[in-house]
C-alpha positions in Angstrom: 163.5 -88.8 -23.5 167.1 -89.1 -23.2 168.6 -87.6 -20.1 172.0 -87.2 -21.4 173.1 -83.5 -21.1 173.8 -81.7 -24.3 177.3 -80.8 -24.9 178.9 -78.0 -27.1 182.3 -79.7 -28.0 183.6 -77.1 -30.3 182.8 -73.5 -31.8 184.3 -71.4 -34.3 183.7 -68.3 -36.6 185.3 -66.3 -39.2 186.8 -62.8 -38.4 184.1 -59.9 -38.8 184.7 -57.6 -41.7 183.3 -54.3 -42.7 180.8 -54.1 -45.7 182.6 -54.3 -49.1 186.0 -55.1 -47.7 187.7 -58.5 -47.3 184.6 -60.7 -48.1 183.5 -58.6 -51.0 183.0 -61.5 -53.5 182.2 -64.1 -50.9 178.7 -65.6 -50.8 177.0 -66.8 -47.8 177.7 -70.5 -48.9 181.4 -69.6 -49.1 181.4 -68.1 -45.7 179.3 -70.7 -44.0 181.1 -73.9 -45.5 184.6 -72.3 -44.9 183.8 -72.0 -41.2 182.1 -75.4 -41.0 185.0 -77.2 -43.0 187.7 -75.7 -40.6 185.6 -76.7 -37.4 185.4 -80.2 -38.7 189.2 -80.2 -39.5 190.0 -79.0 -35.9 187.8 -81.6 -34.1 188.6 -84.5 -36.1 185.1 -85.5 -36.4 184.3 -87.5 -39.5 181.8 -85.4 -41.5 179.5 -88.7 -42.2 179.0 -88.7 -38.5 177.1 -85.3 -38.5 173.4 -86.3 -38.5 171.9 -82.7 -39.1 173.2 -79.1 -39.9 170.9 -76.1 -38.8 171.8 -72.9 -40.1 170.4 -69.5 -39.9 170.4 -66.6 -42.4 168.4 -63.3 -42.2 168.9 -61.9 -45.7 168.2 -65.0 -47.7 169.1 -65.1 -51.2 166.5 -66.7 -53.8 169.3 -69.0 -55.2 170.5 -70.1 -51.7 167.0 -70.6 -50.0 168.2 -73.4 -47.9 171.7 -72.3 -46.9 172.2 -75.2 -44.4 172.0 -77.8 -47.5 174.5 -75.7 -49.3 176.8 -75.7 -46.3 176.5 -79.7 -46.1 177.5 -80.0 -49.8 180.1 -77.4 -49.6 182.1 -78.7 -46.6 182.3 -82.2 -47.6 179.5 -83.9 -45.6 177.6 -86.9 -46.7 174.7 -86.0 -49.0 172.3 -87.6 -46.8 173.1 -85.2 -44.1 170.0 -83.5 -42.8 170.1 -79.8 -43.4 167.6 -77.1 -42.7 167.6 -73.3 -42.7 166.0 -70.9 -39.8 165.5 -67.2 -39.7 164.5 -65.0 -36.7 165.7 -61.7 -37.3 168.7 -61.0 -34.8 167.9 -64.2 -32.7 168.7 -66.4 -35.8 171.9 -67.7 -34.7 170.6 -68.7 -31.4 167.5 -70.2 -32.9 170.0 -72.6 -35.0 171.5 -73.7 -31.7 168.3 -74.2 -29.9 166.9 -76.3 -32.9 170.0 -78.6 -32.7 169.8 -78.8 -28.8 166.1 -79.8 -29.0 166.8 -82.4 -31.6 169.4 -84.0 -29.5 167.2 -84.0 -26.5 164.5 -85.7 -28.3 166.9 -88.5 -29.4 166.4 -87.6 -33.2 170.3 -87.0 -33.7 173.4 -87.7 -32.0 175.7 -85.1 -33.5 174.6 -81.8 -35.0 176.2 -78.7 -36.3 174.4 -75.0 -35.9 175.4 -71.8 -37.2 174.5 -68.6 -38.8 175.7 -66.6 -41.8 175.0 -63.2 -43.2 176.7 -60.9 -45.5 175.8 -57.0 -46.1 177.7 -57.2 -49.3 176.0 -59.9 -51.2 172.4 -59.2 -50.7 169.3 -59.8 -52.7 168.4 -56.6 -54.9 164.6 -56.6 -55.4 162.7 -55.3 -58.3 159.7 -52.7 -58.0 156.5 -54.5 -57.7 155.2 -53.2 -60.8 158.1 -54.5 -62.8 157.9 -57.8 -61.1 154.3 -58.1 -61.9 155.0 -57.1 -65.5 157.7 -59.8 -65.9 155.3 -62.3 -64.7 152.8 -61.3 -67.1 155.1 -61.3 -70.1 155.9 -65.0 -69.5 152.4 -65.7 -70.3 152.0 -63.2 -73.3 151.2 -65.0 -76.6 153.0 -62.7 -78.9 156.1 -60.2 -78.9 153.6 -57.3 -79.4 151.7 -58.3 -76.3 155.1 -58.3 -74.4 156.1 -54.9 -75.7 152.6 -53.4 -74.9 153.1 -54.6 -71.2 156.5 -53.0 -71.0 155.4 -49.8 -72.5 153.0 -49.2 -69.4 156.3 -49.0 -67.4 157.6 -45.6 -66.0 161.4 -45.1 -65.6 160.9 -45.1 -61.8 159.6 -48.7 -62.1 162.9 -49.8 -63.6 165.1 -48.8 -60.5 166.1 -51.6 -58.2 164.8 -51.5 -54.7 167.6 -51.4 -52.2 167.8 -54.1 -49.3 166.3 -53.2 -46.2 165.9 -55.1 -43.1 162.5 -53.5 -42.3 159.8 -55.6 -40.6 157.1 -56.2 -43.3 154.1 -55.6 -41.0 155.5 -52.7 -39.2 157.9 -51.2 -41.6 160.3 -50.7 -38.8 164.1 -51.8 -38.7 166.0 -53.0 -35.7 167.5 -49.4 -35.4 163.9 -47.9 -35.3 163.0 -50.5 -32.6 166.2 -49.6 -30.5 165.3 -45.8 -30.7 161.8 -46.7 -29.4 163.4 -48.7 -26.6 165.8 -45.9 -25.8 163.0 -43.3 -25.4 160.8 -45.9 -23.4 163.5 -46.5 -21.0 164.9 -43.0 -21.0 168.4 -44.1 -22.3 170.4 -41.1 -23.1 172.5 -40.6 -26.2 175.5 -40.0 -23.9 174.9 -43.6 -22.2 174.5 -45.2 -25.5 177.9 -43.5 -26.9 179.8 -44.8 -23.6 178.4 -48.3 -24.2 179.6 -48.2 -27.8 183.0 -47.1 -26.7 183.2 -49.5 -24.0 182.3 -52.3 -26.5 185.2 -51.4 -28.9 187.7 -51.0 -26.2 186.9 -54.4 -24.6 186.9 -56.1 -28.2 190.4 -54.5 -28.9 191.7 -55.5 -25.6 190.5 -59.0 -26.1 192.4 -59.1 -29.5 195.4 -57.8 -27.9 195.5 -60.3 -24.9 194.8 -63.2 -27.5 191.5 -64.1 -25.9 189.8 -64.7 -29.3 192.7 -66.6 -31.2 191.2 -70.0 -30.7 187.5 -69.3 -31.5 188.2 -67.3 -34.8 189.9 -68.9 -37.7 192.2 -67.4 -40.2 190.8 -66.9 -43.6 192.5 -66.9 -46.9 190.5 -66.0 -49.9 191.3 -67.4 -53.4 193.8 -66.9 -55.2 195.1 -66.9 -51.4 196.8 -63.2 -51.7 194.6 -61.8 -48.9 194.5 -63.1 -45.5 192.2 -61.9 -42.5 193.0 -63.1 -38.9 191.2 -60.5 -36.9 188.0 -58.4 -36.9 188.4 -55.4 -39.1 185.6 -53.5 -37.7 186.8 -52.9 -34.1 187.9 -49.3 -33.6 190.8 -49.8 -31.3 191.6 -46.1 -31.1 188.0 -45.0 -30.7 187.3 -42.0 -28.7 184.1 -40.6 -27.0 184.2 -37.3 -28.9 184.1 -39.5 -32.3 180.9 -41.3 -31.2 179.3 -37.9 -30.3 179.8 -36.8 -34.0 
């Protein structure tokens, strides 16, 4: 096994934005490829030298099942560059880094790119189970009348879209539910949580004001290049504790 140490030579991200604001029309492929393209441009690494890209995404879109491959193609890398996708809830980004590090340690690759991308604006909207089953059966129906008979069995409620939710399939719990359970188990009060949230926003605002994030967050211009985002727009610089208590 190679004994060389694993080196992270560069890192970059886009600014964070509130849902349905700056990145309203941007797909995960758009977001992932823009930051990888900028990263390659800043480092000067020849895209052809990248052996593997491991990318993570939690809310996977059916049309972008392997987001890593889409990032490879959209960022100008060689078409032969290996790309695969991982998902591990909130640890997805960390898992992509671990996967690349392990590949380096095993000698499978020499240079790799890891990353993660998610958007709560462009999300998969699902159909009800009954409507989905009906559509599958309709594909196999032999006549138009057979198809009509299938759709006649549907009720108005069956036609309503199912809103996206990050619930765990086996338990039905979201990360928020799990956090609530943890808070109760460890007796973490609401006041303590509010103070932690306030401190987080205050420190983020100060970091931006002091220029500490300038080198690790890229400037984003969205076609037709009339809009520019240079900082996270979800940081509450003027946050007060009484606002959290509401």
